[in-house]
TORSE-866793 format. One record per residue: residue number from 1; residue in one letter; x, y, z of N, C-alpha, C, O, CB in turn. Coordinates in nm, 4 decimals, decimal comma. Each point is the difference from the previous one (the first is absolute). Glycine has a CB too. Layout:
BEGIN
[NUM; 'a'; [X; Y; Z]; [X; Y; Z]; [X; Y; Z]; [X; Y; Z]; [X; Y; Z]]
...
This chain:
BEGIN
[1; 'm'; [-0,2334; -5,9656; 1,1334]; [-0,1479; -0,0520; -0,0343]; [-0,0890; -0,0261; 0,1390]; [-0,1194; 0,0279; 0,0108]; [0,2198; -0,1548; -0,2399]]
[2; 'l'; [-0,0316; 0,0779; 0,3150]; [-0,0410; -0,0506; 0,1322]; [-0,0740; 0,1157; 0,0565]; [-0,1181; -0,0050; 0,0345]; [0,3147; -0,1585; 0,0031]]
[3; 's'; [-0,1162; 0,2733; -0,0299]; [-0,0363; 0,1462; 0,0829]; [-0,1265; 0,0425; -0,0775]; [-0,0999; 0,0427; 0,0579]; [0,3608; 0,0525; 0,0098]]
[4; 'm'; [-0,2522; -0,1083; -0,1935]; [-0,1183; 0,0606; -0,0604]; [-0,1416; -0,1098; 0,0285]; [-0,1135; 0,0449; 0,0154]; [0,2931; 0,0894; -0,2193]]
[5; 'l'; [-0,1502; -0,2674; 0,2067]; [-0,1165; -0,0646; 0,0369]; [-0,0584; 0,0287; 0,1546]; [-0,1177; -0,0126; 0,0339]; [0,2058; -0,1607; -0,2096]]
[6; 'k'; [0,0171; 0,2125; 0,2558]; [-0,0305; 0,0453; 0,1465]; [-0,0677; 0,1496; -0,0001]; [-0,0873; 0,0246; 0,0832]; [0,3020; -0,1715; 0,0088]]
[7; 'i'; [-0,1803; 0,2291; -0,1703]; [-0,0517; 0,1156; -0,0192]; [-0,1597; -0,0202; -0,0121]; [-0,0874; 0,0283; 0,0819]; [0,3144; 0,0543; -0,1878]]
[8; 'w'; [-0,2392; -0,1518; -0,0471]; [-0,1351; -0,0315; -0,0683]; [-0,0876; -0,0353; 0,1168]; [-0,0981; 0,0663; 0,0336]; [0,1918; -0,1565; -0,2640]]
[9; 'k'; [-0,0423; -0,0426; 0,3029]; [-0,0673; -0,0493; 0,1036]; [-0,1016; 0,0773; 0,0879]; [-0,1215; -0,0057; 0,0192]; [0,3117; -0,1145; -0,0364]]
[10; 't'; [-0,0593; 0,2147; 0,0738]; [-0,0523; 0,0919; 0,1043]; [-0,1129; 0,1158; -0,0482]; [-0,0817; 0,0556; 0,0734]; [0,3221; -0,0985; 0,0351]]
[11; 'q'; [-0,2227; 0,0616; -0,2420]; [-0,0897; 0,0791; -0,0757]; [-0,1534; -0,0300; 0,0019]; [-0,1010; 0,0606; 0,0357]; [0,2987; -0,0381; -0,1680]]
[12; 'v'; [-0,1621; -0,1710; 0,0654]; [-0,1339; -0,0664; 0,0025]; [-0,0743; -0,0157; 0,1089]; [-0,1229; 0,0013; -0,0084]; [0,2034; -0,0989; -0,1414]]
[13; 'k'; [-0,0004; 0,0766; 0,2957]; [-0,0492; -0,0137; 0,1340]; [-0,0697; 0,1319; 0,0253]; [-0,1206; -0,0039; 0,0244]; [0,3051; -0,1598; 0,0561]]
[14; 'k'; [-0,1207; 0,2818; -0,0837]; [-0,0504; 0,1130; 0,0162]; [-0,1148; 0,0351; -0,0700]; [-0,0809; 0,0709; 0,0599]; [0,2785; -0,0294; -0,0082]]
[15; 'h'; [-0,2247; -0,0797; -0,1778]; [-0,1041; 0,0325; -0,0985]; [-0,1381; -0,0800; 0,0533]; [-0,1117; 0,0512; 0,0060]; [0,3011; -0,0210; -0,2186]]
[16; 'i'; [-0,1533; -0,1745; 0,2517]; [-0,1084; -0,0749; 0,0660]; [-0,0422; 0,0513; 0,1186]; [-0,1211; 0,0107; 0,0193]; [0,1960; -0,1910; -0,1138]]
[17; 'f'; [0,0146; 0,2187; 0,1894]; [-0,0374; 0,0567; 0,1154]; [-0,0907; 0,1490; -0,0113]; [-0,0986; 0,0301; 0,0673]; [0,3210; -0,1640; 0,0181]]
[18; 'r'; [-0,1537; 0,2173; -0,1954]; [-0,0789; 0,1125; -0,0030]; [-0,1452; -0,0359; -0,0466]; [-0,0929; 0,0537; 0,0604]; [0,3030; 0,0844; -0,1019]]
[19; 'r'; [-0,2383; -0,2282; -0,0654]; [-0,1073; -0,0156; -0,0637]; [-0,0954; -0,0593; 0,1316]; [-0,1175; 0,0367; -0,0004]; [0,2374; -0,0718; -0,2669]]
[20; 'k'; [-0,0826; -0,0391; 0,3599]; [-0,0966; -0,0782; 0,1080]; [-0,0216; 0,1182; 0,0930]; [-0,1061; -0,0013; 0,0623]; [0,2013; -0,2639; -0,0677]]
[21; 'm'; [-0,0022; 0,3799; 0,0277]; [-0,0391; 0,1011; 0,0741]; [-0,1100; 0,1013; -0,0529]; [-0,0775; 0,0682; 0,0670]; [0,2998; -0,1073; 0,0148]]
[22; 'm'; [-0,2084; 0,0308; -0,2240]; [-0,1211; 0,0667; -0,0465]; [-0,1182; -0,0702; -0,0140]; [-0,1058; 0,0623; 0,0095]; [0,2436; 0,0615; -0,1099]]
[23; 't'; [-0,1382; -0,2315; 0,0815]; [-0,1286; -0,0719; 0,0124]; [-0,0788; -0,0102; 0,1219]; [-0,1196; -0,0262; 0,0125]; [0,2183; -0,0847; -0,1678]]
[24; 'l'; [0,0038; 0,1403; 0,2564]; [-0,0449; -0,0165; 0,1312]; [-0,0586; 0,1384; 0,0421]; [-0,1053; 0,0110; 0,0628]; [0,2799; -0,1998; -0,0113]]
[25; 'l'; [-0,0936; 0,2979; -0,0935]; [-0,0459; 0,1286; 0,0304]; [-0,1442; 0,0460; -0,0961]; [-0,0838; 0,0832; 0,0349]; [0,3601; -0,0298; 0,0345]]
[26; 'k'; [-0,2763; -0,1159; -0,1698]; [-0,1132; 0,0622; -0,0739]; [-0,1469; -0,0316; 0,0652]; [-0,0899; 0,0838; -0,0070]; [0,2419; -0,1061; -0,2094]]
[27; 'p'; [-0,1625; -0,0521; 0,2539]; [-0,1277; -0,0123; 0,0808]; [-0,0144; 0,0710; 0,1122]; [-0,1121; 0,0324; 0,0393]; [0,1033; -0,2255; -0,1123]]
[28; 'l'; [0,1326; 0,2295; 0,1452]; [-0,0102; 0,0791; 0,1061]; [-0,0461; 0,1457; -0,0414]; [-0,0894; 0,0612; 0,0585]; [0,2638; -0,2098; 0,0529]]
[29; 'q'; [-0,1084; 0,1926; -0,2104]; [-0,0378; 0,1256; -0,0489]; [-0,1411; 0,0228; -0,0529]; [-0,0546; 0,1100; 0,0088]; [0,2828; -0,1025; -0,0533]]
[30; 'g'; [-0,2936; -0,1284; -0,0181]; [-0,1247; 0,0325; -0,0194]; [-0,0715; -0,0042; 0,1120]; [-0,0922; 0,0813; 0,0074]; [0,1108; -0,1458; -0,2076]]
[31; 'i'; [0,0029; -0,0265; 0,3123]; [-0,0683; 0,0174; 0,1315]; [-0,0076; 0,1440; 0,0558]; [-0,1003; 0,0504; 0,0505]; [0,1778; -0,2788; -0,0052]]
[32; 'n'; [0,0518; 0,2914; -0,0627]; [0,0466; 0,1328; 0,0495]; [-0,1200; 0,1143; -0,0624]; [-0,0642; 0,0861; 0,0602]; [0,3568; -0,1691; -0,0599]]
[33; 'h'; [-0,2923; 0,0460; -0,1367]; [-0,0943; 0,1119; -0,1127]; [-0,1383; -0,0368; 0,0622]; [-0,0800; 0,0927; 0,0125]; [0,2230; -0,0975; -0,2828]]
[34; 'i'; [-0,1748; -0,1024; 0,3050]; [-0,1213; -0,0147; 0,0486]; [-0,0371; 0,0572; 0,1221]; [-0,1090; 0,0562; 0,0103]; [0,1240; -0,2284; -0,1272]]
[35; 'l'; [0,0594; 0,1647; 0,2062]; [-0,0019; 0,0523; 0,1359]; [-0,0079; 0,1394; -0,0139]; [-0,0786; 0,0614; 0,0722]; [0,2044; -0,2401; 0,0256]]
[36; 'r'; [-0,0461; 0,2467; -0,1916]; [0,0075; 0,1569; 0,0039]; [-0,1265; 0,0478; -0,0548]; [-0,0389; 0,1106; 0,0374]; [0,2892; -0,0947; -0,0684]]
[37; 'k'; [-0,3421; -0,1039; -0,0784]; [-0,0872; 0,0411; -0,0474]; [-0,1307; 0,0067; 0,0859]; [-0,0868; 0,0861; -0,0141]; [0,2162; -0,1527; -0,1731]]
[38; 't'; [-0,1324; -0,0466; 0,2879]; [-0,0925; -0,0038; 0,0871]; [-0,0165; 0,0954; 0,1198]; [-0,1047; 0,0312; 0,0567]; [0,1287; -0,2367; -0,1400]]
[39; 'r'; [0,1206; 0,2510; 0,1134]; [0,0438; 0,0681; 0,0785]; [-0,0772; 0,1460; -0,0276]; [-0,0607; 0,0597; 0,0888]; [0,2821; -0,2177; -0,0695]]
[40; 'k'; [-0,2093; 0,2037; -0,1519]; [-0,0535; 0,1123; -0,0666]; [-0,1125; 0,0277; -0,0030]; [-0,0520; 0,1115; 0,0057]; [0,1861; -0,1332; -0,1039]]
[41; 'h'; [-0,1940; -0,1088; 0,0863]; [-0,1833; 0,0132; 0,0016]; [-0,0296; 0,0059; 0,1145]; [-0,1061; 0,0608; 0,0148]; [0,0388; -0,1844; -0,1863]]
[42; 'g'; [0,1296; 0,0740; 0,3012]; [-0,0558; 0,0106; 0,1262]; [0,0054; 0,1431; 0,0480]; [-0,0774; 0,0416; 0,0862]; [0,1397; -0,2756; -0,0416]]
[43; 'h'; [0,0387; 0,3154; -0,1069]; [-0,0142; 0,1310; 0,0599]; [-0,0905; 0,0613; -0,0747]; [-0,0340; 0,1153; 0,0264]; [0,2438; -0,0976; 0,0587]]
């Protein structure tokens, strides 16, 4: 039982970390997209 709890906790931590990374990367991707658009228009 304890080992199962440990595994579950690590899985939850991984999931939360991944979600945080996704939320951090989403705005960056949006900025990248806008930069690409402006660059295309510049040419």
